[in-house]
C-alpha positions as CSV (number, residue, x, y, z in Angstrom):
1,M,53.6,54.5,106.9
2,G,53.9,58.1,108.1
3,L,53.0,61.0,105.8
4,V,54.5,64.5,105.9
5,G,52.3,67.2,104.3
6,P,48.7,65.9,104.3
7,G,47.3,68.1,101.6
8,F,45.6,67.3,98.2
9,V,48.0,64.6,97.0
10,G,48.8,63.4,100.5
11,A,45.3,62.1,100.9
12,H,45.7,60.1,97.8
13,H,49.0,58.6,99.1
14,I,47.1,57.4,102.1
15,D,44.2,56.0,100.1
16,A,46.5,54.1,97.8
17,V,48.5,52.6,100.6
18,R,45.4,51.5,102.5
19,R,44.1,49.7,99.5
20,L,47.2,47.4,99.6
21,G,45.9,45.7,102.7
22,F,49.2,45.1,104.4
23,V,50.4,48.6,105.4
24,D,49.3,50.5,108.5
25,V,49.0,54.3,108.2
26,V,50.1,55.4,111.6
27,A,50.9,59.1,111.5
28,V,50.7,62.4,109.7
29,A,52.7,65.6,110.2
30,A,51.7,69.1,109.3
31,S,52.9,72.6,109.9
32,S,51.4,72.7,113.4
33,E,50.0,70.2,115.9
34,A,46.5,71.7,115.5
35,S,46.6,71.4,111.7
36,A,48.0,67.8,111.9
37,K,45.3,66.8,114.4
38,R,42.5,68.1,112.1
39,K,44.0,66.2,109.1
40,A,44.6,63.1,111.1
41,D,41.0,63.1,112.4
42,A,39.6,63.6,108.9
43,L,41.8,60.8,107.4
44,G,41.4,58.4,110.3
45,V,45.0,58.3,111.2
46,P,45.9,57.7,114.9
47,K,48.9,59.9,115.4
48,A,49.4,63.6,114.6
49,Y,52.7,65.6,114.8
50,G,53.4,69.3,114.4
51,S,56.8,68.7,112.8
52,F,58.3,66.2,110.4
53,E,61.2,65.6,112.8
54,A,58.8,64.2,115.4
55,L,57.1,61.9,112.8
56,I,60.4,60.6,111.5
57,A,61.5,59.8,115.1
58,D,58.5,57.6,115.7
59,P,59.7,54.0,115.8
60,D,56.3,52.8,114.3
61,V,57.0,54.7,111.1
62,H,59.1,52.6,108.7
63,V,58.3,54.4,105.4
64,V,58.1,58.2,105.2
65,H,55.9,59.7,102.5
66,N,56.9,63.3,101.6
67,T,54.1,65.4,100.0
68,T,55.3,68.8,101.2
69,P,55.9,71.8,99.0
70,N,59.0,71.4,96.8
71,H,61.3,73.5,98.9
72,L,60.8,71.2,101.9
73,H,61.6,68.0,100.1
74,G,65.3,68.2,100.9
75,P,65.0,68.7,104.6
76,V,62.3,66.0,105.1
77,I,64.1,63.4,103.0
78,M,67.5,64.0,104.5
79,A,66.0,63.7,108.0
80,A,64.4,60.4,107.1
81,L,67.6,59.1,105.5
82,A,69.5,60.0,108.7
83,R,67.3,57.5,110.5
84,R,67.6,54.9,107.7
85,K,63.9,55.0,106.8
86,H,62.5,54.3,103.4
87,V,61.3,57.3,101.5
88,I,58.5,57.9,98.9
89,S,58.5,61.4,97.6
90,D,56.1,63.3,95.4
91,K,57.5,64.8,92.3
92,P,59.5,66.9,91.5
93,L,62.1,65.3,93.7
94,A,63.8,68.7,94.2
95,T,63.8,72.3,92.9
96,T,67.1,71.9,91.1
97,A,69.0,69.0,89.5
98,E,71.9,69.6,91.9
99,E,69.7,69.1,95.0
100,A,68.0,66.1,93.4
101,R,71.5,64.5,92.7
102,R,72.4,65.1,96.4
103,L,69.2,63.4,97.6
104,W,69.7,60.5,95.2
105,H,73.3,59.9,96.4
106,A,72.3,60.3,100.0
107,A,69.5,57.7,99.6
108,S,71.9,55.3,97.9
109,D,74.5,55.7,100.7
110,A,71.8,55.2,103.3
111,G,70.9,51.8,101.8
112,V,67.1,52.4,102.0
113,V,64.4,52.1,99.4
114,H,63.7,55.4,97.7
115,A,60.9,56.2,95.2
116,V,59.3,59.1,93.3
117,T,55.6,59.0,92.5
118,F,55.6,59.3,88.7
119,N,52.2,57.7,88.9
120,Y,51.3,57.5,85.2
121,R,53.7,54.6,84.9
122,G,51.1,52.6,86.9
123,N,48.5,52.5,84.1
124,P,48.1,49.1,82.4
125,M,47.9,50.7,78.9
126,V,51.1,52.5,79.5
127,Q,52.8,49.2,80.3
128,Q,51.1,47.7,77.3
129,A,52.7,50.4,75.1
130,R,56.0,50.0,76.7
131,E,56.2,46.3,76.1
132,M,55.0,46.7,72.5
133,I,57.8,49.1,71.8
134,A,60.4,46.9,73.6
135,R,59.3,44.0,71.5
136,D,59.8,46.1,68.3
137,E,56.1,45.6,67.4
138,I,55.8,49.2,65.9
139,G,59.4,49.3,64.6
140,P,62.1,51.8,65.6
141,V,60.5,55.0,67.1
142,H,61.6,58.1,65.2
143,F,59.1,60.7,66.6
144,V,57.3,61.2,69.9
145,H,55.0,64.1,70.6
146,G,52.3,65.2,73.0
147,D,50.9,67.7,75.5
148,Y,50.2,68.1,79.2
149,L,47.6,70.8,79.4
150,Q,45.5,72.1,82.4
151,D,43.4,75.2,83.1
152,W,43.5,75.5,86.9
153,L,45.7,78.6,86.6
154,L,43.8,80.3,83.9
155,E,42.4,83.2,85.9
156,A,44.5,86.0,87.6
157,T,42.8,85.0,90.9
158,D,44.1,81.4,90.6
159,F,47.1,80.9,92.9
160,S,49.3,78.2,94.3
161,W,52.6,78.0,96.3
162,R,54.0,76.4,93.1
163,L,54.2,79.9,91.6
164,E,56.4,81.2,94.5
165,P,60.1,80.5,93.5
166,E,61.1,80.2,97.2
167,K,58.6,77.3,97.6
168,G,58.1,75.8,94.1
169,G,61.4,76.6,92.5
170,E,62.3,78.5,89.3
171,S,59.9,76.5,87.2
172,S,56.2,76.1,87.6
173,A,54.5,74.2,84.7
174,I,57.4,72.2,83.4
175,A,58.6,71.1,86.8
176,D,55.1,70.3,88.1
177,I,53.5,68.5,85.1
178,G,56.1,68.6,82.3
179,S,58.3,66.4,84.5
180,H,55.5,63.8,84.5
181,W,55.4,63.7,80.7
182,C,59.2,63.5,80.3
183,D,59.5,60.6,82.7
184,L,56.5,58.8,81.1
185,V,57.8,59.0,77.5
186,Q,61.3,58.0,78.5
187,H,59.9,55.1,80.4
188,V,57.7,53.9,77.5
189,L,60.3,54.5,74.7
190,G,63.3,53.1,76.5
191,Q,65.1,56.2,75.3
192,R,66.4,59.2,77.3
193,I,66.0,62.8,76.5
194,V,69.5,64.2,75.8
195,E,68.9,67.7,74.3
196,V,66.1,70.2,74.6
197,L,65.1,73.5,72.9
198,A,62.6,75.4,75.0
199,D,60.4,78.5,74.7
200,L,58.8,79.4,78.0
201,T,56.0,82.0,78.5
202,T,54.3,83.7,81.4
203,V,50.7,84.3,80.2
204,I,49.4,85.8,83.4
205,E,52.2,88.0,84.7
206,T,50.4,89.5,87.7
207,R,48.2,87.4,89.9
208,L,46.1,88.2,93.0
209,K,47.6,86.2,95.9
210,P,45.3,85.2,98.8
211,A,46.4,85.8,102.4
212,S,46.7,82.0,102.9
213,S,47.9,79.6,100.2
214,P,45.1,77.2,99.1
215,E,45.6,73.6,98.4
216,A,46.1,72.4,94.8
217,F,43.1,73.1,92.5
218,A,41.3,75.0,95.3
219,R,40.4,78.7,95.1
220,G,41.6,80.9,97.9
221,D,39.2,83.3,99.6
222,G,39.6,86.6,101.4
223,A,42.0,89.5,101.0
224,R,44.4,89.5,98.1
225,E,47.5,91.4,97.0
226,P,49.2,91.7,93.6
227,F,51.9,89.1,92.9
228,T,54.4,89.3,90.1
229,V,54.9,85.9,88.5
230,R,58.4,85.0,87.4
231,S,57.8,81.3,86.5
232,E,56.3,79.9,83.3
233,D,52.7,78.8,82.9
234,L,53.1,77.8,79.2
235,A,56.0,76.0,77.4
236,T,56.8,74.6,74.0
237,V,59.8,72.3,73.8
238,L,61.7,70.3,71.1
239,L,63.4,67.1,72.2
240,R,66.2,64.8,71.1
241,F,66.5,61.3,72.4
242,D,69.6,59.1,72.8
243,G,68.1,56.4,70.6
244,G,67.7,58.8,67.7
245,A,64.0,59.8,68.1
246,K,63.0,63.4,67.9
247,G,60.1,64.9,69.8
248,S,57.9,67.9,70.7
249,L,56.0,68.8,73.9
250,S,53.5,71.5,74.9
251,V,52.9,72.2,78.6
252,G,50.4,74.6,79.9
253,Q,48.3,75.4,83.0
254,V,46.3,78.2,81.3
255,C,44.5,76.2,78.6
256,A,40.7,76.5,79.0
257,G,38.8,73.2,79.0
258,H,41.9,71.0,79.6
259,K,41.6,69.6,83.1
260,N,44.4,67.0,83.3
261,D,45.1,66.4,79.6
262,L,48.3,64.4,79.3
263,W,48.8,62.5,76.1
264,F,51.7,61.1,74.0
265,E,52.1,59.5,70.6
266,A,55.0,57.4,69.5
267,N,55.5,57.0,65.8
268,G,57.5,53.9,64.7
269,R,58.4,52.7,61.2
270,R,55.6,50.1,61.2
271,A,52.9,51.6,63.5
272,S,52.1,54.4,65.9
273,L,50.8,54.3,69.5
274,R,48.8,57.0,71.3
275,W,47.7,57.1,75.0
276,R,45.6,59.8,76.6
277,Q,45.3,60.1,80.3
278,E,41.7,61.3,80.2
279,Q,40.8,58.2,78.2
280,Q,43.3,56.0,79.9
281,N,41.5,52.7,79.3
282,E,42.3,52.8,75.6
283,L,45.4,52.6,73.5
284,W,45.2,53.8,69.9
285,I,47.2,51.9,67.3
286,G,47.8,53.6,63.9
287,R,48.8,51.8,60.8
288,R,49.4,52.7,57.1
289,D,48.4,49.5,55.4
290,A,45.7,48.2,57.7
291,A,42.8,49.7,59.7
292,N,43.6,51.8,62.7
293,A,42.5,50.2,66.0
294,V,41.7,51.0,69.6
295,L,42.8,48.4,72.1
296,P,40.6,48.5,75.2
297,K,41.8,47.8,78.7
298,D,40.8,44.1,78.8
299,P,43.2,41.7,80.5
300,S,42.3,39.0,78.0
301,L,43.6,41.2,75.2
302,L,46.7,42.7,76.8
303,N,50.3,41.5,76.8
304,D,51.8,40.2,80.0
305,A,53.2,43.6,81.0
306,G,49.9,45.4,80.6
307,R,47.9,42.5,82.2
308,A,50.0,42.7,85.4
309,Y,48.6,46.2,86.1
310,A,45.0,45.6,85.2
311,H,42.9,44.4,88.1
312,L,39.3,44.4,86.7
313,P,37.8,42.6,83.7
314,G,37.2,44.3,80.3
315,G,34.6,47.0,80.5
316,H,35.3,47.8,84.1
317,Q,37.1,51.1,84.0
318,E,40.3,51.7,85.9
319,A,41.5,55.2,86.5
320,W,44.0,57.7,88.0
321,A,43.7,56.4,91.6
322,D,44.1,52.8,90.4
323,A,47.3,53.7,88.6
324,F,48.6,55.5,91.7
325,C,47.8,52.4,93.8
326,N,49.7,50.2,91.3
327,V,52.8,52.4,91.9
328,M,52.4,51.9,95.7
329,R,51.9,48.2,95.2
330,D,55.2,47.9,93.3
331,V,57.1,49.9,95.9
332,Y,55.7,48.3,99.1
333,A,55.9,44.8,97.7
334,F,59.6,45.5,97.0
335,I,60.0,46.8,100.6
336,A,58.0,43.9,102.2
337,S,60.0,41.3,100.3
338,G,63.2,42.6,101.9
339,K,64.9,43.3,98.6
340,R,67.9,45.6,98.5
341,P,67.6,49.0,96.8
342,A,69.9,47.9,94.0
343,D,67.8,44.8,93.1
344,P,65.7,44.8,89.9
345,R,62.5,46.7,90.4
346,P,59.0,46.5,88.8
347,P,58.5,48.9,85.9
348,A,56.2,51.4,87.7
349,F,58.7,51.9,90.4
350,A,60.6,55.2,89.8
351,T,63.6,55.9,92.1
352,F,65.4,59.0,93.2
353,E,67.7,58.5,90.2
354,D,64.7,58.9,87.9
355,G,63.7,62.0,90.0
356,Y,67.2,63.4,89.4
357,R,67.1,62.8,85.7
358,A,63.7,64.5,85.5
359,A,65.1,67.5,87.4
360,A,68.1,67.6,85.0
361,I,65.7,67.9,82.1
362,V,63.8,70.7,83.7
363,D,67.0,72.6,84.4
364,A,68.1,72.1,80.8
365,M,64.8,73.6,79.6
366,L,65.2,76.6,81.8
367,E,68.8,77.1,80.6
368,S,67.7,76.7,76.9
369,H,65.1,79.4,77.4
370,R,67.6,81.7,79.1
371,R,69.9,81.3,76.1
372,G,67.1,82.4,73.7
373,G,65.9,79.0,72.7
374,A,69.2,77.3,72.0
375,W,69.6,73.5,71.9
376,T,70.9,72.5,75.4
377,S,72.5,69.2,76.3
378,I,71.5,67.3,79.4
379,A,75.1,66.3,80.0
380,S,74.4,65.3,83.6
381,L,72.3,62.4,82.3
382,A,75.5,60.6,81.5
383,E,76.3,60.2,85.1
384,V,76.1,56.7,86.5
385,R,76.4,56.1,90.2
386,T,78.5,53.0,91.1
């Protein structure tokens, strides 16, 4: 493995891969050789490169992890594909659906394994819920709703490159965390979002930008200058799914007290299911004619799908980093087995096609808002690559 962009999430990529036990982390690349050397020393990685091109050219690197700012995803991925190297990209795959489609098609043509880290798929209770819905245990799902709320951008002095359109893209909140929620509920329901109606808001219109951009969730210090924000930090969205379900979603990064508060609830004709990321070892089951229940993350109580992602006995809590490792386990086991990209994949394994579909949903939300909150079709989701 070689990693480009060893910032906040890059360190978690390295940690997750090392836990697998059969992958060597051989190199990191940063914006300069000095920066790369500091990161490599801190992370215990033997090689440091001042450019992604140099890392990708290293014959010891078989899989390239891309955790750069969004605007660099395209150049890094295309360079890796040119050398026929497998690619694992952080989300969002690209800043627009059109670029994401180009990357998906290029990866397919290159014949390499390609993955996007929609890491909440790797939680055992998510897979438990997905299997329960697939088995029709709660009946046809007619409504799905939820939030993804954070507070790390609540103050005017909070800043991130994600707020700069030339780096993060036109969207901030829905591209960064809303894409996670959309991928997750589509994955669990087995239904795709086909229409959206979005109302986007910029609560903090002027921020104080530090001289150097801090890593995610870090506060920048030193001199600051006013910065006019053009992307949303709050969004409310109505959804329609191709299986007939309706939905609603709230996304915000300016909601005090919410640190990483992702949750969804699926309402079926016989029962409801609710999963919350901050209490991720539990699955709530709601019923009309029987007592509601909370199913704990206990392998002896889970279905086969959930059990496959649970690695500790009941009462031993598994968390965000464990779900992230589960995603890496799915992807690297697929690569190590020599399977072809078109072969069936484990459920936590999201591909560039999934990244493209998430980007198309984000684009549709932006377009819906531009049109004054009109229902907007995600027509591009009908595309199937042969």
